[in-house]
C-alpha atoms as one frame of an Amber mdcrd trajectory, in Angstrom:
protein
  96.331 135.334 117.790  98.476 132.361 118.820 102.201 132.196 118.206 101.547
 129.777 115.340  99.186 132.174 113.554 100.691 134.665 111.112  99.308 138.147
 110.627  96.801 138.375 107.748  99.199 140.347 105.532 102.028 137.881 106.108
  99.808 134.900 105.267  98.587 136.638 102.094 102.188 137.183 100.960 103.077
 133.529 101.628  99.864 132.406  99.880 100.927 134.459  96.860 104.148 132.439
  96.635 102.839 128.943  97.376  99.399 128.978  95.769 100.858 129.801  92.366
 102.451 126.320  92.303 100.284 123.986  90.193  97.921 121.803  92.222  98.623
 123.440  95.595  95.722 124.131  97.944  95.663 125.785 101.363  93.886 124.313
 104.402  93.841 124.972 108.124  95.059 121.945 110.135  95.733 121.844 113.880
  95.797 125.660 114.046  98.390 125.811 111.250  97.914 127.330 107.822  99.053
 124.407 105.681  99.711 123.810 101.986  98.889 120.534 100.302  99.565 118.707
  97.075  97.486 115.587  96.344  96.021 115.691  99.890  99.500 115.618 101.499
 100.976 118.530 103.415 104.318 119.772 102.088 104.520 123.159 103.840 102.887
 125.186 106.607 103.174 128.534 108.338 104.393 128.247 111.901 105.313 131.181
 114.109 107.706 133.457 112.215 108.501 130.954 109.501 107.391 128.544 106.856
 108.052 124.858 107.428 108.575 122.442 104.579 109.223 118.744 104.129 112.347
 117.722 102.225 114.594 114.670 102.023 116.585 114.280 105.280 119.940 114.976
 103.585 118.634 118.204 102.048 117.003 119.330 105.304 120.197 118.656 107.268
 122.360 120.462 104.710 120.107 123.530 104.808 120.234 123.690 108.605 124.030
 123.813 108.492 124.411 126.051 105.435 121.777 128.752 106.025 121.334 130.979
 109.037 117.597 131.366 108.443 116.812 127.613 108.556 115.983 125.835 111.818
 114.364 122.518 112.767 110.563 122.624 112.548 109.163 122.473 116.086 105.428
 123.209 116.036 104.254 124.218 119.487 107.755 123.518 120.800 107.533 119.812
 119.936 110.269 118.160 117.904 109.245 117.155 114.409 110.755 114.643 112.003
 114.176 115.207 110.439 112.456 115.764 107.071 110.878 119.010 108.286 112.732
 122.334 108.467 111.570 125.891 108.963 112.735 128.931 107.020 112.430 132.128
 109.025 112.418 135.358 107.048 111.702 138.803 108.493 109.737 139.815 105.390
 107.218 137.339 104.000 107.788 138.645 100.459 111.333 137.226 100.658 109.926
 133.673 100.526 109.803 134.224  96.763 113.572 133.523  96.871 112.817 130.069
  98.313 110.534 129.040  95.463 112.962 126.302  94.280 112.893 124.774  97.788
 109.097 124.890  97.927 108.986 123.215  94.516 111.432 120.547  95.755 109.257
 119.951  98.833 106.164 119.626  96.663 107.898 117.100  94.382 109.286 115.156
  97.370 105.853 114.825  98.956 104.233 113.929  95.623 106.833 111.194  95.036
 106.456 109.875  98.589 102.765 109.236  97.936 103.618 106.262  95.725 105.803
 104.578  98.351
């Protein structure tokens, strides 16, 4: 198992949160378990966290206001400023982040038309 691969139980718990959002599908991309809306990735599992794409201002605010949010750096590489990673010890706790996942989904859906 690579550092970017979650344990099967952890992935199942994250799937339970994200796949209940309307229109969301899961795919494997570049060794990441990723979540898509309208063929665009809005979240993925990476290491001990879940990364999601949000507007830059929101992503920056979350990094400064929450101790469990860090920049998304898949494989140690810097990502864009729109991507953050939420790191929770227990995957079931991602249920508390449902509004953020919904915001990421809406952001990516809206970006499609640009």
